[in-house]
C-alpha positions as CSV (number, residue, x, y, z in Angstrom):
1,M,0.0,0.0,0.0
2,F,1.5,3.3,-1.1
3,P,0.3,6.7,0.1
4,L,-0.6,9.2,-2.7
5,A,-0.6,13.0,-2.6
6,G,-4.1,14.3,-2.1
7,G,-6.1,17.1,-0.7
8,V,-6.6,18.2,2.9
9,S,-9.6,16.1,3.7
10,S,-8.6,12.5,3.1
11,E,-5.9,9.8,3.1
12,I,-5.4,8.2,-0.4
13,F,-3.5,5.0,-1.1
14,R,-2.5,3.0,-4.1
15,V,-3.1,-0.7,-3.2
16,E,-1.5,-3.4,-5.3
17,L,-3.9,-6.4,-5.9
18,P,-3.4,-9.5,-8.0
19,G,-5.6,-8.0,-10.7
20,G,-3.8,-4.7,-10.7
21,P,-3.6,-1.5,-8.6
22,V,-6.7,0.2,-7.1
23,C,-7.1,3.5,-5.3
24,V,-8.5,3.5,-1.7
25,K,-9.6,6.7,-0.1
26,R,-10.4,7.3,3.6
27,A,-12.0,10.5,4.9
28,L,-10.4,12.3,7.8
29,P,-12.4,13.7,10.7
30,K,-10.0,16.7,11.0
31,L,-8.9,18.4,7.8
32,K,-5.2,19.0,7.2
33,V,-5.3,22.8,7.4
34,A,-4.0,25.4,10.0
35,A,-7.6,26.1,11.3
36,D,-9.4,23.6,13.5
37,W,-11.8,22.2,10.8
38,R,-13.6,19.0,11.7
39,V,-16.3,17.3,9.5
40,P,-18.1,14.0,9.9
41,V,-16.5,11.1,7.8
42,E,-20.0,10.2,6.5
43,R,-19.2,12.6,3.7
44,N,-17.4,9.7,2.1
45,R,-20.7,8.0,1.5
46,Y,-22.0,11.0,-0.5
47,E,-18.9,11.1,-2.6
48,V,-19.5,7.5,-3.7
49,E,-23.2,8.3,-4.4
50,W,-22.2,11.4,-6.5
51,M,-19.9,9.3,-8.6
52,R,-22.6,6.7,-9.1
53,V,-25.1,9.3,-10.3
54,A,-22.5,11.0,-12.5
55,S,-21.5,7.7,-14.1
56,E,-25.1,7.2,-15.3
57,I,-24.9,10.6,-17.1
58,V,-21.3,10.7,-18.4
59,P,-19.8,7.3,-17.8
60,S,-16.3,8.3,-18.8
61,A,-16.2,11.3,-16.4
62,V,-15.7,9.3,-13.1
63,P,-13.6,6.4,-11.9
64,R,-15.4,3.1,-11.4
65,I,-16.4,2.4,-7.8
66,L,-15.1,-1.0,-6.7
67,G,-16.4,-1.1,-3.2
68,E,-17.1,0.9,0.0
69,D,-17.1,0.5,3.8
70,R,-19.4,3.2,5.2
71,D,-18.5,2.4,8.8
72,T,-14.9,3.3,8.4
73,G,-15.4,6.0,5.7
74,C,-13.4,4.2,3.0
75,F,-14.0,3.3,-0.6
76,A,-12.1,1.8,-3.4
77,M,-12.1,2.9,-7.1
78,D,-10.1,2.4,-10.2
79,Y,-6.5,3.6,-10.1
80,L,-5.8,5.9,-13.1
81,E,-2.2,6.2,-14.1
82,P,-0.8,9.7,-14.0
83,A,0.9,9.3,-17.3
84,S,-2.4,8.8,-19.1
85,H,-4.5,11.0,-16.7
86,P,-2.6,14.1,-15.8
87,V,-4.0,16.5,-13.2
88,W,-5.4,19.6,-14.8
89,K,-3.9,21.8,-12.1
90,D,-0.4,20.5,-13.0
91,Q,-1.0,21.3,-16.7
92,L,-2.2,24.8,-15.9
93,R,0.8,25.4,-13.6
94,A,3.1,24.5,-16.6
95,G,1.2,26.8,-18.9
96,I,-0.5,24.0,-20.8
97,V,-3.9,25.8,-21.3
98,D,-5.9,23.8,-23.9
99,L,-9.2,25.6,-24.6
100,H,-10.7,22.3,-25.9
101,V,-10.0,20.8,-22.5
102,A,-11.6,23.7,-20.7
103,A,-14.7,23.5,-22.9
104,A,-14.9,19.7,-22.3
105,I,-14.9,20.4,-18.6
106,G,-17.6,23.0,-18.8
107,D,-19.7,20.6,-21.0
108,V,-19.4,17.7,-18.6
109,L,-20.3,19.9,-15.6
110,G,-23.3,21.3,-17.5
111,R,-24.5,17.8,-18.5
112,I,-24.4,16.6,-14.9
113,H,-26.3,19.6,-13.6
114,S,-28.8,19.4,-16.4
115,A,-29.6,15.7,-16.0
116,T,-30.1,16.1,-12.2
117,S,-32.0,19.4,-12.2
118,D,-35.3,19.5,-10.5
119,R,-35.3,15.8,-9.6
120,A,-36.9,15.2,-6.3
121,E,-35.4,11.7,-5.9
122,V,-31.9,13.0,-6.4
123,A,-32.6,15.9,-4.0
124,A,-33.7,13.4,-1.3
125,R,-30.5,11.3,-1.9
126,F,-28.3,14.3,-1.3
127,A,-30.0,16.2,1.5
128,T,-26.5,17.1,2.8
129,D,-27.1,20.7,3.8
130,A,-25.3,20.4,7.1
131,L,-22.2,18.9,5.5
132,F,-22.1,21.5,2.7
133,D,-22.4,24.2,5.3
134,A,-19.5,22.7,7.3
135,L,-17.3,22.1,4.3
136,R,-18.1,25.1,2.1
137,L,-20.3,27.9,3.3
138,A,-18.9,28.2,6.9
139,P,-15.2,27.9,6.1
140,Y,-15.3,29.9,2.9
141,L,-17.9,32.7,2.8
142,E,-18.7,32.9,6.5
143,A,-15.1,32.7,7.8
144,T,-14.1,35.3,5.3
145,A,-16.9,37.5,6.5
146,H,-15.4,37.5,10.0
147,Q,-12.0,38.6,8.5
148,H,-13.6,41.5,6.4
149,P,-16.3,43.2,8.5
150,R,-17.0,45.8,5.8
151,L,-17.8,43.1,3.4
152,S,-19.5,40.8,5.9
153,P,-23.2,41.6,4.9
154,R,-22.5,40.9,1.3
155,L,-20.6,37.6,2.0
156,L,-23.3,36.4,4.4
157,D,-25.9,37.2,1.9
158,L,-24.1,35.2,-0.8
159,A,-23.9,32.3,1.7
160,Q,-27.6,32.5,2.4
161,T,-28.6,32.7,-1.3
162,T,-26.5,29.6,-2.0
163,R,-27.8,27.8,1.0
164,T,-31.5,28.3,-0.1
165,T,-31.1,27.7,-3.9
166,K,-32.0,24.0,-4.7
167,R,-31.8,23.2,-8.4
168,A,-29.3,20.4,-9.2
169,L,-26.7,18.0,-7.9
170,V,-23.6,20.0,-6.9
171,H,-20.1,18.5,-6.7
172,G,-18.8,21.2,-4.3
173,D,-15.1,20.9,-5.0
174,F,-15.0,21.2,-8.7
175,S,-11.5,22.5,-9.1
176,P,-8.4,21.8,-11.3
177,K,-6.8,19.6,-8.6
178,N,-9.8,17.3,-8.8
179,L,-9.9,17.0,-12.6
180,L,-7.8,14.5,-14.5
181,I,-7.5,14.9,-18.3
182,G,-7.9,11.4,-19.7
183,P,-8.0,10.0,-23.3
184,A,-11.8,10.0,-23.2
185,G,-12.1,13.4,-21.6
186,P,-12.1,14.9,-18.1
187,V,-12.4,12.6,-15.1
188,I,-13.8,14.1,-11.9
189,L,-12.6,13.2,-8.4
190,D,-13.2,14.2,-4.8
191,A,-16.9,14.7,-4.5
192,E,-17.0,14.8,-0.7
193,C,-18.9,18.1,-0.7
194,A,-21.8,16.6,-2.8
195,W,-25.0,18.4,-2.2
196,Y,-28.3,19.1,-3.9
197,G,-28.3,22.9,-4.3
198,D,-27.1,25.7,-6.4
199,P,-25.3,24.6,-9.6
200,A,-23.8,28.2,-9.9
201,F,-21.6,27.2,-7.0
202,D,-19.7,24.6,-9.0
203,L,-19.3,27.0,-12.0
204,A,-18.0,29.8,-9.8
205,F,-15.7,27.5,-7.9
206,V,-13.8,26.2,-11.0
207,L,-13.7,29.6,-12.7
208,N,-12.3,31.1,-9.5
209,H,-9.3,28.8,-9.7
210,L,-8.7,29.8,-13.3
211,L,-8.5,33.5,-12.1
212,L,-6.2,32.6,-9.2
213,K,-3.9,30.7,-11.5
214,G,-3.3,34.1,-13.2
215,A,-2.1,35.6,-9.9
216,W,0.2,32.6,-9.4
217,Q,1.5,32.5,-13.0
218,P,0.9,36.0,-14.2
219,Q,2.8,35.4,-17.5
220,W,-0.1,33.2,-18.6
221,R,-3.0,35.2,-17.1
222,A,-4.6,35.9,-20.5
223,R,-4.4,32.2,-21.4
224,Y,-6.2,31.3,-18.2
225,V,-8.9,33.8,-18.9
226,K,-9.4,32.3,-22.3
227,A,-9.9,29.0,-20.7
228,F,-12.3,30.7,-18.2
229,A,-14.4,31.9,-21.2
230,A,-14.3,28.6,-23.0
231,L,-15.5,26.7,-19.9
232,A,-18.3,29.1,-19.2
233,A,-19.4,29.2,-22.9
234,A,-19.6,25.3,-22.9
235,Y,-21.4,25.2,-19.6
236,L,-24.2,27.8,-20.0
237,P,-26.1,26.3,-23.0
238,H,-26.9,23.3,-20.7
239,V,-28.8,25.6,-18.2
240,A,-32.5,24.7,-18.8
241,W,-33.7,24.6,-15.2
242,E,-33.9,28.4,-15.2
243,Q,-32.9,31.3,-17.5
244,P,-29.2,30.9,-18.2
245,Q,-28.5,34.5,-17.3
246,K,-29.9,34.0,-13.8
247,C,-27.5,31.1,-13.1
248,E,-24.7,33.2,-14.6
249,E,-25.6,36.1,-12.4
250,R,-25.4,34.0,-9.3
251,A,-22.0,32.6,-10.4
252,A,-20.7,36.0,-11.1
253,A,-21.8,37.2,-7.7
254,L,-20.3,34.2,-5.9
255,L,-17.0,34.3,-7.8
256,P,-15.4,37.2,-6.0
257,G,-16.6,35.9,-2.6
258,L,-14.8,32.6,-3.3
259,M,-11.8,34.4,-4.6
260,L,-11.4,36.3,-1.3
261,A,-12.2,33.1,0.6
262,R,-9.2,31.4,-1.0
263,I,-7.0,34.1,0.5
264,D,-8.6,34.8,3.9
265,G,-10.9,31.8,4.6
266,K,-10.1,28.5,6.4
267,S,-8.7,26.9,3.2
268,P,-6.4,29.4,1.5
269,V,-4.7,28.3,-1.7
270,E,-1.2,27.1,-0.9
271,Y,0.4,28.6,-4.0
272,L,-0.2,32.3,-3.3
273,T,2.3,33.3,-0.6
274,D,3.5,36.8,-1.5
275,E,1.6,39.4,0.4
276,S,1.5,41.9,-2.4
277,T,-0.1,39.3,-4.7
278,K,-2.6,38.5,-2.0
279,N,-3.5,42.1,-1.6
280,A,-4.0,42.5,-5.3
281,V,-6.5,39.6,-5.2
282,R,-8.2,41.1,-2.1
283,A,-8.6,44.4,-3.9
284,F,-10.0,42.9,-7.1
285,A,-12.5,40.6,-5.2
286,S,-13.5,43.4,-2.8
287,S,-14.4,45.8,-5.7
288,L,-16.6,43.2,-7.2
289,L,-18.3,42.4,-3.9
290,V,-19.1,46.1,-3.5
291,N,-20.1,46.6,-7.1
292,P,-21.3,43.2,-8.5
293,V,-21.6,42.5,-12.2
294,A,-24.0,40.1,-13.9
295,Q,-21.7,38.6,-16.6
296,L,-18.8,36.3,-16.1
297,E,-17.2,37.8,-19.2
298,T,-16.9,41.2,-17.5
299,I,-15.0,39.6,-14.6
300,G,-12.6,37.9,-17.0
301,R,-12.0,41.0,-19.0
302,R,-11.3,43.1,-15.8
303,W,-8.9,40.5,-14.5
304,V,-6.8,40.6,-17.7
305,G,-6.8,44.3,-17.5
306,E,-5.6,44.2,-13.9
307,G,-2.7,42.0,-15.0
308,S,-1.6,44.4,-17.7
309,A,-1.8,47.4,-15.5
């Protein structure tokens, strides 16, 4: 059994079996961050359920589940070789910004949201409001509100709007570190935050990472924004549960809140360490929280302009 690099919330192992390697994941009760952040390990169960639902919609987009043990918070899935399934975050870090890949990711996300929208049986299966609050709304938007009293009413309002919008099955951690780029298209991992709620959260979450990559690797900021636009353009045509502009408006409102949260919330991105860079992100996000915009394109255009200033 060999430990694998993973996120902050689980232990992940490659296990050699006679039939070949498998990946085993075990949820941790205390997340590996500086803050004291504890979440029930039952979230592992909902990750497995999310993968099962997604596999019915886009079979190539998730690893095959091989077994689970809910009592210990463990499950086993196919092991995907890094050589054939590179992590999208690693590609982005290296300046490999393929717009077709970004569009494929937006398309898959849109298909999963569309197929699960307004389905009472899926909503009942993922009534995980308390977990989503503990994993996302409290440590991101609400914790950041405590750090920024002037912006607190806006951030708490965003949290409440997200909390009360129930339209589709949400992944909750839809970010480049959890996306593998395989031969048959993107493969999605790490659905511990699965919840039936606002699909705009997933869209804003992944787009936020594309903006932050431009603060990390400013020489490729314009490339990342092109990927941002390609992903959004592929996603939005799938929005049929409401007028697409309404979903886009909520995503555009959430995005700066999530951006600020990855600097001053409980789970800051590990790759932004320079204080002047952090302050630039804070200023950009704060301006959009004070004066929100309705279109994602506007945010991307302003972010490129900030980088060339």
